[in-house]
N, C-alpha and C positions, 0 to 999 in steps of 0.2 A: 594543639593541634599536628595531625601526622605530616611529616615534610619528605617528600618522595629524594634519593639520593641514590648511590651508586651501590651495587650488588656489592655483601661483604669479600673482597679482596683477599681477606688471610685465607678465609676458609677455602675460596677459590684456589689458590696457592696448595696450601694441605692435602686438597683433595688429590689436586695434580699431582703433589708428594707419591702421594700411596698409591696414587693408580701407577706411575712409573716404578717404583719400587715393588708394588706386586707385581706388575710384568717379570720384571727383571727377575724377583726369584723365585717367580715359579719357573719361568724358563728353567734356571741352572736346578730347581727340584723338579720337576718332571723329564728332562729330557733324555734320560735313562729308562724312565717307565714307556713315554712316546717309540724311542728306538725299537725297545725289545717288542710291542706288542704294535706298532702301525710303521714300522720302519720308516721311520719320521721325528728325530727329533723335536720337531718344532709343534707337534703334533697338537699337545692342551697348548700351549703358546698361542700358535695361529686361531686357533677356537674363541681364545679368553680376549684376541687384539681385535675379534671380530665384533662379539658382545660390548666391548669398554668401548668402540666407536661407538657403536647404537647408543651406549648409555652416557654418551657422551652429549651427545646429537641433543640426546633428551632433556641432559641436564639443561642445556644452552638455551632448547625450546620453551621450558616450564619454567625456569628461574627469570625469563623475561615476557610470562605471564602474570595477570594477575591474580595471588592464591587463592581469592574468594569466589573466582571462577570453578574452582574444583569444590567448592562447599556445595553447586547443584548435583553433583555426580559423586557426592559420599556414600548414600545411602544403594546405590544402581550399583557400585562399585561394591560393597562390601558383598550384596547380595549375586554380585557376579562370583566374587572368592568363594561363596559357599556351594555354586553350582560349578565351580572348577576343581573343586576339593570332595564334594560328591560324587565326582568323574572319575576321580583317580581312584577311588574303592572299588567304582565300574569297570572299566576301562582300560587303567594307569600301568604302567608299565613298573618295569621290577630292575633294579640294579644294583647288586649285592646283597641279595634279599630283600632292600628295603622298597615297596611299593610308592616314588612319590612321584613319578614323572605324567605328564602326558603328550602323546605326539599327534602332532598333527601334518602331515605329509614327513619330509625329510626334519624336519625341526621337532625338539622336543625341549619343554620348560618345565619348571616344578610350580604350580600352582599354590604353595605354602610361601611363597618369596613373595607373588604378589598380594599377596594376605596379610602382610605386616602393614605395607601403606593405607591400602584399605579399610583396616581396624585405626590406624592412627587420625585418616581422616576421616572417617565414623566418628570416632569418637572425638574429637576436637571440633567437629557440627555439632555433636548435640550437645556435650557439655556447655559448649557456649554460648547456645540458645537458651539453656537453663541458665544461664547464668544471674539470673533476677529470682530465682526460686531459689528455695531454701534446699541447702544441698546435703551436707550430713549422711547416715546411715545409708539414707532410703536415695541418694546419688549412686552410691557406691554400687549397691546393690542392682540397680539400673546397671551399672557400668558392666558388671561382671556377667547379670544374668546377658545382655547385647553380647558379647562377644564368648559367652559359653560354650553356642552350637557351631562357630569356626573352631575353639580348642577341640572341643568334641572329634571333630571330623580329621583335623590337621592330627590329631595328636594319636589317633588309630595307627598311624602307620611313621610318626614323625615329632618324637614326644618334644625333642629341643625345641621343636620351632613354635611348637603349641607353649611350652614354659615362655618361650620370648614374649610369647602374644601375651598372653597372663601378665605376665612382668610387665607389657607398655600398658597395659590397662589398669593396672594397678596407679602406676607411675603417675599418669595420667588424674586419677580420680583424686590421689592424694596432693597434686599442685592443686588443683582445681578446689579443693578445700580440706587442708592440713589437720583433721582431725587425728590425735594418733590411737587414740581407746579405739575406733572402729576397726582399724587395721593391725591389730592385737587381733582382736577376733577373729579377721580375713584371714591375716596369717595363720592361725592356729587351724580354720576349718583346709586353709591350703594344704597344711602338709598334711591333715589327714587325708585328703582327696588324694595326693599324691601317693600315700603310700597305699590306700588301696587300688589306685590305676597300677602300680608297680606289680603289685600282688597276682594280677588278671594274666598276666601272661608271665611264662615260667624264664623267656630268654630275659626280661626286665628284672628279674631276682637273680638271673645269672650273673649279670654285668652288676649288679651289688658285689657279691662274691667277688669276680675277677678284678675290680677295685681293692678292694681286700687283702686280695692274697693276689697277685696277677702270676707270681712264678709256678702256682699251680694249677693253671688252666691255661691249654694249649691257645684258647683263644688272646692271652693277658700279653703275647708274642708282641703284636704294635705298642703294646705302652711301656713295653720292658726298654725296647730296640728307641721308642721316643727318648726316653732317658737316658739312657747311652750317650743319643744324638745329642741332648742337651748336656751330661754330663761333659763329652768330650770337647764341648766345644771354649773352654775356657773363657778368660776376658777378652780375647779379640778372637777368636775362633782361626778356623783352619783356611781359611779363604773362601772367598763367592767361586761356589762351581766346585769346591774340591769333599763334599761331603759325601763318607761312607756309610752310612746310614740309608741315605737317599736309593742306592741300588740294590734294590730288590728288599731291602733288612726293614724298612714302615713300609709296611705296604698302603697302598694309596698316598702318597708321600706329597703329593700337590694337594690334597682335601684338607682333612680338619685336621691332619698332623703337621702341618706347613710350619707354625712354630717352633717345631722340635728342630728342623731341618736351616732354620732362620739362626735361631741359638748355637747348634755347629757351624756353621760356614762363616757366622758373622760374629758369634759369643755373646757372653752378657752386655756388651758395649751395642751390639748392635741391635737385639733384643730390648734393651733401656729406648733406643732412638724410635723404633717401632712403638710404644707405647705412649714415649712423649708425644709423636705425631696420634697419636686417639687421645691424648688427652688435652693436647691442643682443639682439637675439633670440638671433641665437648665442652669446653671452655668458649668458644665462639659461636655454638647452640643456644649454651644461657646468655650470655651479649644478646645474643639476636631474639630471644626470646624476650630480655628482661623490657627492649626496647620497643618490642612490636608492638604496633598500633590500635592493638584487638586481642580478647581474648583468642578468638581460632588463630590470629595466626602464631600465638604465644606455644599455645596449647600444642599446634603443628611442630615448631619445634622441639619441644620436651618428649615430644612422641619418640619422634626419630632420635635424640640425645637417648633417651630412654634405651629404643632396638639397637645402636651402636654399643654403648657401652654395657647391656647382659649380653650383646655375643660375643665382645671381646672380652670380656672377664670367663665369661663359661667356656670358650675357647681356650684360653692362657690355662684355667682350674683343669681341664679335661687332661690339656698335652699335660701335664705338671704331674696328674693324675690326684689332684688335690678333688676331686669329684668322681664320680662313675663317669663313662665316655656315651656319649650323647650323642656325638657325630656333626656336632657345630663347626659351622668354616668361621675363618676370620677375614673379616670386612675387606673387600677390595683386594684384601690376599690369595686367599684359598679361589680353586680352579672351582669354575662354575657362572658361565654366563647367562644365567636367569636371574643370579644372588648379585652381581658386579651390575646388571642392568637395572634392576627396582631400589639396587643404592645408591647409582648415581641421579637417577629419577627422585628419589627421597632429596637428594643434596640441593635440585634443582626447588622439588619445594623450599628448603630453607633460605636460600638464596633470592627466592622471590619475596619471602615472609623480610628479608635482608634490606631491601629495597625503599621499605620505607620504617619512619622513624616516630617516635613520641617526641 
């Protein structure tokens, strides 16, 4: 029988530590750009602080609600995410050549960030409803078919987020019915699909060429400078706030390349501390999912765990030039109000599940 308990304090502490470290790191990284562009070294910090405050309020509110309450809105949430993602293609705003934002008055947000928790809730709801029926390949096809519309809409202008959403879907399908053979086939099909998708746009093929030889292309400048930052940090770094590469050498250092500045200022030791915190967070998701009172709660935590894991791995892989640049941010650390708001709301969902255990 499920027993009610307090929310997971370990996960709460990890989230708070990551949020505080993220704000400190963001201020250190963005102060130069803020001063040059907006005559305010705390410009990015203040905007992120406001979004973080909203996110923490959302986390507390959601954590105190019964997570089953959100099941009734799972389908509607997904439909809304489809509508918002479609609106981006029609009336979206562009920034640095990427059309990913919607504006409502003075506020702007990325609908793709809302799509991630919407997909997690939808798939957790659908899979848990089918728990007494035979799964296998049919369940996998159903899951992939359900997320393909949002993957296609988001992937038009944001391939990295589309990959994350597809990865979440595959992880949830695998956890609900861990048959290896069917995932080999879907993996081969996914590689073929990505290959075709990349070949449809010249700039995507150009990113592959830059990844293979960044020195030969002007757009490889960001990658090279990021690697300089990582290499110059050494074991303990130059010291917080002492980065040289953030002074205009690494473009948009406060966004997806922020991990390179962490390595430069805090060294390998600081980078490992950040990675350890993310590993501890993933461990808590696994523990909460294992003790969840039902499949719906377990799948919510597994979906959130997959989201964080994929995004962290891809961001670090991009910064170290292990994979081509895809513009993925580092959760809780990189600048992005919409991202931190919905990430903290997801943490609230996991904490809500943690209030009950078998």
